[in-house]
N, C-alpha and C positions, 0 to 999 in steps of 0.2 A: 504494500500500500504506500503511495507517495506521501510526502510530508503534508501537502495540502489536504489530502483526504484524512490523514490522521488528525490534523488540526480541526477540520470540520467535525469529525466524529467526537473529538473531545469537547468542542464547543457545544454540540447538541446534547451530549451527556450532561454537561454542566447545566445547560438550560433545563433539562428534564428534572434535575435535582432541585433546582430553584422552583420549578413549577409545582413539585410535590409539596413544597412547604407554603405555597401561596394559596390562600383561601379565595373563594369567589368574591368578586367585587359586586357592587350594586348592579342590578340588572339594567342593561342598556338596550333592551328590545325596542325597536322603533314602533311607532303607533301602527304602522302598516304591516307589522309582523304578527299581530294578534289575530290569528285566523282560526275559525272554528265553524262547524256546521256546513254540511254539503250544500245546503240550499240558501245559505245567505247570512251566516253570522260571521263573515270574514272581515278581516281588515285587509291590508294591501300586501305588503311584501316583507322581505327581510328574513333571511335565514333559510331559504329553501332553494336557492339557486339563482343564477343570473341569466338574463336574456341573451345578451350578446349584442354588440353594436355592429358597425360596418365591418367589412371583411377583415379578418384577423383581429377583431376586437374581442367580443365577449361571447361566452358560451351560453347555452340555454340551460334552464333548470331541468333537473330530473325531479321525480317525485320527492317530496320532503322526507327526511330521515327521522322516523319517530324517536330513535334513540337519542338524537341530538337534543330533543326536548326533555329527556328524562334522566340522562346520565348525570350523577352528582359528582363526577370526577373533577379534580382541580383543573383550572384553566392554565394555559401557558403564560408564564411571565415573559417580559420583554427579553428576547434571547441575547446573550452576550456573544453574539457571533462577530467575528472580525469582518471588516468590509470586503476583503477578498472572498471570504467564504460566502457571504451574502450575494456578492456579484456572481459567483459560480452557480448558486441556486437560480438566480435570474436567468442566466444563460441556458442552463439545462432545461428548465421548465418552459421557457419561451421557445427554445428550439424544438422541444417536443410538440408544443402547441402548433408551431408552424407546419409540422408534418401530419398532425392528427386532428386538428379542429374540424368539427362537423360543419358542413355547408348548410347554413340555416338562413332563411330569407332576411331576418333582421340583422344579420352580420354583413350583408353584401354592401359594396361601396355606395350603391344608389338607394339604400334602405331609408335613410333619414331618421331623424330623432323621434318622430311620431311612431314609426314602425318599432323602434327600440322600446319606447314607452308602452305601447300596446302589448308588446311581448312580455315586458316586465310584469305588468298587471296579470296577464294570462298565465304566466308560468309559476305563479305562487302556488305551491303544493299541487301542481298539475303537470303530468309528464309531457315532454316535448311532442311525442307522437299524437297526443290529443289536441295540443295547441296548434299544430301546423295548419290543419285545414281551416280552423276557425280564424286564426290570424290572417290567413289569405283572404277569407271572405270579408273580414272587417276592413282590411286595407283596400279591397276592391270597392266596397260600399262607402267607406268613409276615409278617403285618402288623406284628409287633413283634419285637424281637431275641430275646425269650424263646421265641417260636414256632420260630424257626430253631434256637436252642440246644437245644431239646427233641428234635430229630431227629439222626440219625447224620450225621457229616460227609459220608459218601458220598452222602446225599440232596442235599446242596448241590452236589456235583460232578455228580450226575445232572441237576439242574435248571439247571446252568450251560450245558448244551447245547453249541452250537458257537461260543460267544463267544471261545474261545481262552484261552490262559494260565490254565488251570483251577486252578492253585495259589491264585489269587485267591479261588476259592470256599472253599477250606479256610481261608484267612486270614479271610475274612468270617465264616465259621462260628465260628472261634476268637474273633473280636472280639465277635460276638453273645453267645457264652457268657460272656465276661468282663463284658460290659454287664449281662447277666441276673444274674450272681452278685455283681458288685462295685458296680453302680450302680443297683440296684433296677429294672433293665429299661429305664432311660432313657439315651439317648445323652448322654454328658456334655457340658457346655457349655465347660468349661475346656480350653484348648489343651494343657496339660501332662497332663491326664487322658486326653484323646484320644490324645495321643502315646504314652501308656503301653499302649494297647490293642494286641493282636497284629495284625500286618500293617499298622499305621498308622504312616506316616513323617511327616516335617515337612510335606510338601505336603498330604497328606490331612487331617492335623490342622488345618492352617490353613484349608483349603477348607471342611471341615465346620463349623468355628467361625464362619467368615465367612458361608457360604451358608445355613446352617441357623439360626444365632443372631445374625447381623448384627454379629459382632465385627470389630475392626480388626486385620487381619493381612496381611502380604505373602503373596500367593498367586501363585506363579510356576509356571505350566505352560508347555508348549512354545509355545502360542499367545501368551501374554503376553510371554514372553521374545523372541519374534520381533517383536512390536509394538514393544517397547522398544528392541530392537537397531536397527530401522529408524528409529523416531521420534527417538531420542536419540543413538545412536552412529553412525548413518549406514551401518551394515553390513547386508547382505542377510539374514544368519542369525546367531543367537547362537552362542557356543562350544559345545564338546562337552557339558560338564557345567556346571551352574549355578555361577557364580563369586561371590566376595565382592563384586566390583565391581558385578555385576548386582543383588545384594541391596541394595547402597547406592543404586543408581539407583531401584530399586523402592520402597525406604523413603523416598527423597526425594520421590517422586511420590505417595506414599500420603496421601490426605486425612486431616486431623487428626480430623475428626468420625467417630465410629464407623459410623454408618449410611451416610454418604457413602463411607467407605472400603470397606465391604462392597459397595456398589453399583459403585464403581470397579473392584473386583476382578472382578466379574461382567461389567462392560461391556468392559473391556480383553480379557478372555478371549473374549468373543463377537466382538469386532472382529477378533481374530486368526483365529477359526474361519471367519467369514463373508466378511471383506473383505481383511484383510492375510494372505492365504493363502500357503502355502509356495511353490507353483509358479506361480500366476497371480494375484498381488495385483490387486485391483480398485481402484486408486488413485482413479479417478473417483467412487467411492462412499464414499471415506474421509472422515470428518468432520474429520480433522486432516492431510489431505494437504498443505495449504499450509504446515504447520509441521513437516513430516517431514524430518529431516536427510538421510535416504537419497534422497528425491526432490529435495531442494535440491541434492544433490551429483550429480544426474543419474542416479540409480538404478544405481550401479555394480554390475557383475555379481559374482557369487560367485567368489572367487579361491582357494578352498580345494580340497581333494580332490574328485574327481567324486562327485556325489550319486547313491547307488545305493539302491534299495529292497531290502527283505529278500526273499530267495528262500524258497520253500516246497516246491515240487515236488521229491520225492525226498529230502528232508531227514528227520532224525530227528523233527522237529516233525510232519511229515506222518504218519509211522509212529505216533507217540504218539497223534495225533488219531484214527487209525483204530482203534487198540487200545481207546482210551477209548470210542469210539462203540459198539463191541460190548458193553462192560461196562455202559455206561449203558442200553442197550436191554434188558438182562436183569435180572430181579429175583432170579434164582438165580445161584449161582456158575457161572462160565464155564470149561469145560475148555480145557486148553492147545491142543488141536487146533483149536478155534474161533478162537483168537487167531492160531495159525500161518497160518490161511487168509487173513488180511487183508493179508499182505505176503510177497512172494516171496523176499526175501533174508534168510536165517536169522540171520546175524551182526548185521545192522542191527536186525532185529526183536527179537532178544534184548537188544541194547543199549538199545533204546527201552523195552522192558518193564521191564528192570532199573532204568532211570531213573524210570519211573512208580512203581515200588515204593519206591525210595529217597526220592522226593519225597512219599511218603505218599498218593498218589492211587490206588494199587491195593494191595490186601491179598492176599498169597499164602496159600493154604491147603495143608494137608499132602498132599492127594491130587491134586496138579498141577492144581488149579483156582484161579481168581482171582475177586475181587469188589471192588466199591468199598468204601472204608474204613468200618468200623462203629463205630469208637471213636477 
C-alpha cells in the first residue's frame, strides 16, 4: 500500500474514532423533509435522494432508506482528513460518476432549472422508475412555472397520478405560483430565495442551486448521508435525522471550487443510489472502497433497532390513495356514494376523507359531493 493510501486509511480510522464519541446534535431536518402518508401528509424533500441537474450534475433519488430514519448510531464528526486525501476522494468519486451516471432527463444540458425543481419534488421517497414518465408528462404540459401556476391546484394533484405523497403536488403548484408572481417566471438562483418558496426546505434549496446552477452547497440526502457514514465514520447507517456533526463532515469534504462542489454533490448522491446501497452495498464496484472506514473496520453490522419498511396495506394511506384515485378520474364533482364504495370500513374511510380535506387535497361541496381543489 502506498504512503498516500496509508495516510488516508489512518485519517479515516481517526475520524471513525472521533465519531464514536460524538453524540447526535440537534436535528436539522428541513421542513421539506417531513414526509408521511401515501396520499398526502408529505412535506417536500431532504434526505431521500437528489434529482440531478444538467448533464453531469446530479443524480436522481432512489426510494428513501427506512433505516436512515431509524438508526440511532452516532453521526460522523468533521473528518481530520488532510487536503491531499480529500482531493483524492474528489477525484475518485467524480471520475467514477463521469463513467457511471445515469442518463436522466433533468440532468441533460437543455433541462433547465424548472425541470430540476420538478424532479426534486417528485423524487422525494419515490423511485426514479416511477418518476420518469410523470416528469415527462408534467414538462410537456407545463414547460414553465407560469404554465402550472395558471391552472387550478387540483390539476397538479390530478397529474401527480400514483406517485404518492400528493401534498407535494400542491406545494409544487404553490412554488410555481410564487416563481411566476415574484421572480418573473424564472426559478431563482439564490439559495435564500429558493428557501423562501412554498414547500422548499434546506435540502431542496441546496439541491436546486447546486444541480441547476452549479452553486456550492452541502446537499445531504439519504444516499449521501449513508456514503459519508460508511466512508468517514465507519457506521453502516446515519442517524435518524441529519445532525450538526454530519453537516460539519459534509462541509469539510465539500470542494472549494464551485463547479467541482456541484459535481461532488451529484457524484456522492449517485454513488449512494447505485453502489453504496442501503441493503446490499456493492463494495467491489466502489471507487473509494479501499479508503472506506466501514470496510476497514470489517463492515460491522447495524446494531440499532430492527430495520422495518413502511406498511401500506390496510392503512389510512391506502384508503386516501383510493379516494384520490376516484376524484382524479372524474372531471365532475364526485358524490359521497362513489367514495363510500372504495373502502368497506366506514370509520376509517371517513377519517381518511377528512384528512384529505384538511390537507387541502379535496374540496367538499354543499351537496355531499367532492372534487379536487380549484383554488
